[in-house]
Kinemage of the C-alpha trace (Angstrom):
@kinemage 1
@onewidth
@group {chain A} dominant
@subgroup {mainchain}
@vectorlist {calphas} color= white
{ca met a 1} P 28.528 193.328 187.715
{ca ser a 2} L 31.391 193.860 185.239
{ca glu a 3} L 34.704 196.060 185.607
{ca gln a 4} L 33.415 198.902 184.914
{ca asp a 5} L 30.738 198.513 186.888
{ca leu a 6} L 32.816 198.104 190.069
{ca ala a 7} L 35.492 200.897 188.592
{ca glu a 8} L 32.215 203.023 188.543
{ca asp a 9} L 31.125 202.225 192.196
{ca asp a 10} L 34.636 202.952 193.629
{ca trp a 11} L 34.294 206.232 192.055
{ca ser a 12} L 31.056 207.405 193.226
{ca ala a 13} L 32.079 205.974 196.868
{ca ala a 14} L 35.161 208.087 197.144
{ca leu a 15} L 33.344 211.210 195.467
{ca ser a 16} L 30.863 210.206 198.123
{ca glu a 17} L 33.559 210.739 200.574
{ca gln a 18} L 34.708 213.779 199.395
{ca ala a 19} L 31.710 215.994 199.803
{ca asp a 20} L 31.167 214.486 203.127
{ca ala a 21} L 34.387 215.691 203.981
{ca glu a 22} L 33.958 218.609 202.503
{ca ala a 23} L 30.236 219.303 204.318
{ca thr a 24} L 32.221 218.526 207.560
{ca ala a 25} L 34.988 221.614 207.210
{ca ala a 26} L 32.366 223.772 206.122
{ca glu a 27} L 30.546 223.154 209.214
{ca ala a 28} L 33.704 223.150 211.220
{ca lys a 29} L 34.547 226.654 209.910
{ca glu a 30} L 31.166 228.097 210.946
{ca pro a 31} L 31.302 229.778 214.358
{ca ala a 32} L 29.429 228.026 216.822
{ca asp a 33} L 26.355 229.671 218.959
{ca asn a 34} L 27.522 228.760 222.644
{ca val a 35} L 31.029 230.397 221.664
{ca ser a 36} L 31.520 233.671 224.332
{ca thr a 37} L 33.072 236.624 222.596
{ca asp a 38} L 33.824 238.121 225.996
{ca val a 39} L 36.501 235.396 226.697
{ca phe a 40} L 38.626 238.048 224.820
{ca lys a 41} L 38.679 241.111 227.084
{ca asp a 42} L 39.653 244.395 225.527
{ca ile a 43} L 43.174 245.370 226.521
{ca his a 44} L 42.605 248.936 227.236
{ca gln a 45} L 40.289 247.889 230.051
{ca glu a 46} L 42.881 246.302 231.910
{ca phe a 47} L 46.043 248.921 231.019
{ca gly a 48} L 43.737 251.905 230.913
{ca glu a 49} L 43.423 253.658 227.300
{ca ser a 50} L 47.094 255.212 227.415
{ca gly a 51} L 47.862 251.438 227.279
{ca ser a 52} L 51.062 252.336 229.855
{ca his a 53} L 51.335 250.167 233.151
{ca thr a 54} L 53.308 251.807 235.768
{ca asp a 55} L 53.595 248.613 238.050
{ca ile a 56} L 56.418 246.459 236.588
{ca glu a 57} L 55.578 243.429 238.047
{ca phe a 58} L 54.114 241.608 235.159
{ca ile a 59} L 57.281 241.067 233.611
{ca leu a 60} L 59.551 240.428 236.821
{ca asp a 61} L 58.726 236.567 236.141
{ca ile a 62} L 60.345 236.788 232.713
{ca pro a 63} L 63.460 235.135 232.379
{ca val a 64} L 67.007 236.676 230.629
{ca gln a 65} L 70.447 235.166 229.969
{ca leu a 66} L 73.017 236.656 232.407
{ca thr a 67} L 76.275 235.652 231.157
{ca val a 68} L 79.893 236.496 232.815
{ca glu a 69} L 82.685 237.282 230.275
{ca leu a 70} L 86.448 236.350 230.972
{ca gly a 71} L 87.556 237.537 227.976
{ca arg a 72} L 87.025 236.795 223.904
{ca thr a 73} L 89.469 235.679 220.920
{ca lys a 74} L 89.350 234.615 217.346
{ca ile a 75} L 91.064 231.086 216.292
{ca thr a 76} L 90.853 229.506 212.815
{ca ile a 77} L 88.948 226.508 212.523
{ca lys a 78} L 92.443 224.551 211.836
{ca asn a 79} L 93.308 225.496 215.476
{ca leu a 80} L 89.802 224.432 217.125
{ca val a 81} L 90.172 221.421 215.716
{ca gln a 82} L 93.602 220.967 217.229
{ca leu a 83} L 92.187 221.571 220.824
{ca thr a 84} L 92.708 218.373 223.374
{ca gln a 85} L 92.281 218.390 227.133
{ca gly a 86} L 94.548 220.575 228.526
{ca ser a 87} L 94.869 223.314 225.593
{ca val a 88} L 95.612 226.777 226.801
{ca ile a 89} L 93.409 229.350 225.055
{ca glu a 90} L 94.684 232.858 225.425
{ca leu a 91} L 92.153 235.352 225.989
{ca asn a 92} L 92.101 238.943 225.237
{ca gly a 93} L 91.255 239.854 228.969
{ca leu a 94} L 93.834 240.306 231.778
{ca ala a 95} L 94.434 238.734 234.631
{ca gly a 96} L 92.880 240.646 237.883
{ca glu a 97} L 90.758 242.760 235.628
{ca pro a 98} L 86.978 242.967 236.043
{ca leu a 99} L 84.632 240.375 234.119
{ca asp a 100} L 82.046 241.476 232.016
{ca val a 101} L 78.209 240.573 233.359
{ca leu a 102} L 75.829 240.879 230.498
{ca val a 103} L 72.240 240.230 230.251
{ca asn a 104} L 71.107 239.265 226.755
{ca gly a 105} L 74.141 240.173 225.554
{ca cys a 106} L 74.347 243.872 226.868
{ca leu a 107} L 76.657 244.705 229.256
{ca ile a 108} L 75.051 246.074 232.672
{ca ala a 109} L 77.782 245.299 235.187
{ca his a 110} L 81.525 244.557 235.892
{ca gly a 111} L 81.966 242.005 238.546
{ca glu a 112} L 85.058 239.705 240.136
{ca val a 113} L 85.061 236.048 241.071
{ca val a 114} L 84.060 234.773 244.426
{ca val a 115} L 83.973 231.123 245.994
{ca val a 116} L 81.460 230.796 248.471
{ca asn a 117} L 80.487 227.462 249.621
{ca asp a 118} L 83.171 225.397 246.937
{ca lys a 119} L 80.527 227.522 244.001
{ca phe a 120} L 81.906 230.179 241.661
{ca gly a 121} L 79.645 233.527 242.019
{ca ile a 122} L 80.603 236.623 240.761
{ca arg a 123} L 80.437 240.186 242.985
{ca leu a 124} L 79.315 243.220 241.208
{ca ile a 125} L 81.840 245.950 241.582
{ca asp a 126} L 80.537 248.365 239.176
{ca ile a 127} L 76.988 248.823 237.234
{ca ala a 128} L 77.041 250.653 233.730
{ca asn a 129} L 75.444 253.407 232.940
{ca pro a 130} L 73.544 253.415 229.660
{ca ala a 131} L 75.826 256.013 228.445
{ca glu a 132} L 78.641 253.133 228.903
{ca arg a 133} L 76.193 250.264 227.187
{ca leu a 134} L 75.725 252.339 224.275
{ca gln a 135} L 79.717 253.190 223.972
{ca arg a 136} L 80.228 249.596 224.392
{ca ile a 137} L 77.944 248.667 221.623
{ca asn a 138} L 79.472 250.609 218.792
{ca lys a 139} L 82.852 248.890 219.292
């Protein structure tokens, strides 16, 4: 067998493999006969035609990020890289001032630090009303 015959055999084998792979891919795209379409229920059956649900239990397990903020400050990168253990950073919050309690970055309450069994906690002293939340966002 000559080199040209070997090269042609390699090409024909490669083209044959490609045709088999394309046929397999086409078969995979066709829907199988045993697939049940009732797996995907209409959401309107579960929540009614209006799409509303009066029971909020389905959202109670959604995790949110709760943050307690002592205060804020802006510093330059130069000052940031010079910080060492024991450095003090001045914040805009005053000592004794209530702390902001935020949920996903939105102010929901003010609180004060408490220590219970050697662990820090927050006692809520004021729940923010919607108007106060909007005013805080606009600052």
